[in-house]
KOLTOR-695733 format. One record per residue (C-alpha): x, z negated, y. Coordinates in steps of 0.25 Angstrom, whole numbers, padded with zeros to 4 digits, always signed. Layout:
BEGIN
XZY
...
REM end
This chain:
BEGIN
-0294+0043+0505
-0305+0053+0505
-0318+0047+0498
-0323+0055+0486
-0336+0057+0481
-0340+0059+0467
-0352+0064+0460
-0354+0060+0447
-0360+0055+0436
-0358+0067+0429
-0356+0061+0419
-0352+0048+0423
-0341+0046+0414
-0333+0057+0420
-0336+0050+0433
-0329+0040+0429
-0317+0047+0426
-0319+0055+0441
-0317+0039+0447
-0306+0034+0438
-0298+0048+0440
-0300+0048+0455
-0297+0033+0456
-0286+0033+0448
-0279+0044+0455
-0282+0037+0468
-0274+0024+0462
-0263+0034+0458
-0261+0041+0471
-0262+0028+0480
-0260+0015+0474
-0266+0005+0464
-0277+0001+0472
-0281+0015+0478
-0295+0020+0474
-0302+0031+0478
-0314+0031+0488
-0324+0037+0480
-0340+0039+0480
-0349+0042+0468
-0361+0048+0466
-0365+0048+0450
-0378+0057+0445
-0386+0051+0435
-0378+0063+0425
-0393+0063+0417
-0401+0067+0429
-0390+0080+0431
-0391+0083+0416
-0406+0085+0417
-0404+0094+0428
-0394+0101+0422
-0401+0104+0409
-0413+0108+0416
-0404+0117+0426
-0408+0109+0437
-0394+0115+0445
-0401+0114+0459
-0405+0100+0456
-0391+0096+0452
-0385+0103+0465
-0394+0094+0474
-0390+0081+0466
-0377+0085+0469
-0378+0088+0482
-0385+0074+0485
-0374+0067+0479
-0362+0074+0486
-0372+0072+0500
-0373+0057+0496
-0357+0056+0493
-0354+0063+0504
-0364+0054+0514
-0357+0041+0507
-0342+0048+0512
-0337+0055+0502
-0327+0065+0508
-0326+0073+0493
-0334+0074+0482
-0332+0077+0468
-0344+0082+0458
-0339+0075+0446
-0342+0084+0435
-0340+0099+0432
-0353+0104+0429
-0357+0100+0442
-0350+0109+0450
-0360+0119+0446
-0367+0113+0459
-0355+0112+0467
-0357+0123+0476
-0371+0120+0481
-0366+0104+0483
-0354+0109+0491
-0362+0118+0498
-0370+0105+0504
-0359+0095+0505
-0348+0097+0515
-0338+0086+0508
-0329+0092+0499
-0333+0092+0486
-0322+0095+0476
-0324+0105+0464
-0321+0101+0451
-0317+0115+0447
-0308+0119+0458
-0298+0105+0457
-0299+0109+0442
-0294+0124+0445
-0284+0119+0455
-0278+0110+0443
-0280+0123+0435
-0270+0132+0443
-0259+0120+0442
-0256+0124+0429
-0254+0141+0423
-0267+0139+0418
-0277+0149+0422
-0287+0150+0411
-0295+0138+0407
-0305+0134+0398
-0317+0126+0403
-0326+0115+0396
-0337+0109+0402
-0352+0106+0401
-0358+0122+0400
-0361+0124+0415
-0346+0122+0416
-0342+0132+0405
-0355+0142+0406
-0358+0144+0421
-0349+0149+0431
-0349+0139+0441
-0335+0133+0435
-0328+0146+0430
-0330+0152+0443
-0324+0142+0448
-0312+0143+0440
-0310+0156+0442
-0309+0155+0457
-0297+0151+0454
-0292+0160+0445
-0295+0152+0433
-0303+0158+0420
-0310+0149+0411
-0314+0150+0396
-0327+0140+0391
-0328+0137+0375
-0339+0147+0368
-0353+0144+0368
-0353+0134+0356
-0343+0127+0361
-0348+0125+0375
-0361+0121+0368
-0354+0110+0363
-0345+0105+0374
-0358+0104+0383
-0363+0097+0372
-0351+0086+0372
-0351+0085+0386
-0367+0081+0388
-0367+0073+0374
-0357+0065+0373
-0346+0067+0385
-0357+0064+0396
-0362+0051+0387
-0347+0047+0387
-0345+0051+0372
-0332+0054+0370
-0329+0060+0353
-0318+0065+0346
-0327+0074+0341
-0330+0081+0353
-0317+0079+0356
-0312+0089+0346
-0324+0098+0351
-0317+0099+0364
-0304+0101+0359
-0308+0113+0349
-0314+0120+0360
-0303+0118+0370
-0293+0124+0360
-0303+0136+0359
-0302+0138+0373
-0287+0137+0373
-0287+0147+0361
-0296+0157+0370
-0285+0157+0382
-0288+0144+0389
-0275+0138+0395
-0281+0126+0400
-0296+0117+0400
-0304+0113+0411
-0310+0101+0404
-0323+0104+0415
-0332+0093+0411
-0327+0079+0418
-0332+0072+0404
-0324+0082+0395
-0309+0074+0401
-0314+0061+0394
-0316+0069+0381
-0304+0078+0382
-0289+0078+0388
-0277+0083+0391
-0271+0076+0375
-0283+0083+0368
-0280+0098+0371
-0267+0105+0370
-0271+0114+0382
-0271+0110+0397
-0284+0103+0402
-0290+0101+0415
-0298+0088+0416
-0307+0091+0429
-0312+0077+0430
-0297+0074+0432
-0293+0086+0440
-0307+0083+0449
-0304+0067+0452
-0290+0069+0454
-0291+0081+0465
-0301+0072+0472
-0292+0063+0475
-0282+0072+0480
-0294+0075+0489
-0297+0063+0493
-0283+0058+0496
-0278+0069+0505
REM end
């Protein structure tokens, strides 16, 4: 079993899900007393948010390189960035780190390719929805993506940062997400990427009539398969 390194704290609520899913998957594959070999570098999310809000992505990149180096030195053989938005700095981190870093968009795209779906709605922070680092990666797999309209994007972003990142999961916000998902479906999306690791804490496949792709679950499951090769 390879040692998994997690770059987490982005937020700790979703990092907890990574830890749970990974260990449950290992137990399922190997037996009741088995658990994953894990190393965790957990950020203070408030500090990263401060950089985000002032366009300090170069500083964020440096922080993630430092985190990955720490995990690598400690013995990590595969690394995960436990957040969708922070994959904005993936390329700059990968340039400096020889240890494999499993990209969340790549494994999600491969999961989509197992279906007949080739056009998806993308939900996430404004960075994930509006910038190209995520959508272009999907396009590399010949998967087209559409995003909510401007007002819906603002609302999603507000709910993510003001509620989900603080562990607040309300029925009102669930209804907002369901309505936006239905709107994307009406615009031609055949599936929905929950492209923020907190969104699956609010929405699950029972809530909607369209296939959803839970990036937290997909990412965590993929690293277990890698670690147990």
